[in-house]
C-alpha positions in Angstrom: -26.3 -30.8 -4.1 -22.6 -31.6 -4.2 -22.2 -28.9 -6.9 -23.7 -26.3 -4.5 -21.2 -27.3 -1.8 -18.4 -26.9 -4.2 -19.6 -23.4 -5.2 -19.7 -22.4 -1.6 -16.3 -23.8 -0.9 -14.9 -22.1 -4.0 -16.5 -18.8 -2.9 -15.0 -19.2 0.6 -11.6 -19.9 -0.9 -11.8 -16.9 -3.2 -12.9 -14.6 -0.3 -10.0 -15.9 1.8 -7.5 -15.1 -1.0 -9.1 -11.7 -1.4 -8.8 -11.0 2.3 -5.1 -12.0 2.3 -4.5 -9.8 -0.7 -6.1 -6.9 1.1 -4.1 -7.5 4.3 -0.9 -7.7 2.2 -1.7 -4.4 0.5 -2.4 -2.7 3.8 0.9 -4.0 5.2 2.7 -2.8 2.1 1.1 0.6 2.4 2.2 0.8 6.1 5.7 0.0 5.0 5.6 2.8 2.4 4.3 5.2 5.0 7.2 4.3 7.3 9.7 5.0 4.5 8.0 8.3 3.8 7.8 9.4 7.4 11.2 8.1 8.6 13.4 8.9 5.6 11.7 11.1 2.9 10.1 13.7 5.1 13.3 14.5 7.1 15.3 14.7 3.9 12.7 17.1 2.4 12.7 19.2 5.7 16.5 19.4 5.7 16.4 20.6 2.0 13.9 23.3 2.9 16.0 24.5 5.8 19.2 24.6 3.8 20.7 21.8 6.0 20.5 19.0 3.5 22.6 15.9 4.0 21.9 14.8 0.4 21.1 16.8 -2.8 17.5 17.4 -4.0 18.4 15.4 -7.1 19.4 12.4 -4.9 16.2 12.7 -2.8 14.2 12.6 -6.0 16.2 9.7 -7.3 15.8 7.7 -4.1 12.2 8.4 -3.3 10.3 9.0 -6.6 9.2 5.4 -6.9 8.2 5.1 -3.3 6.1 8.3 -3.6 4.4 7.0 -6.7 3.7 3.6 -5.2 2.3 5.2 -2.1 0.0 7.3 -4.2 -1.2 4.3 -6.1 -1.7 2.3 -3.0 -3.9 5.1 -1.5 -5.9 5.4 -4.7 -9.7 5.5 -4.8 -9.7 2.1 -6.4 -7.9 0.5 -3.4 -10.1 2.4 -1.0 -13.2 1.0 -2.7 -11.8 -2.5 -2.6 -10.9 -2.3 1.1 -14.5 -1.3 2.0 -15.9 -4.4 0.4 -17.3 -6.8 3.0 -16.2 -10.4 2.5 -18.3 -13.2 3.9 -16.9 -15.0 7.0 
């Protein structure tokens, strides 16, 4: 009987950790979206309208990693994980 309680506690603890990981990932994705919408998109729009404040090369240098991380965070694998229902 004690072993069963330990298993339930262990499952609860793991579910709690998984929920926190999911919340952290969602927060991280929101931050990446802010960077994209606040900084990257205006720089790209300025480049397209020939009113750039920095060069296309510098835009690429500054934002390539952010764009790649944003893509990974939005991947199907993360979407599947976020739809998982945790107990409690």
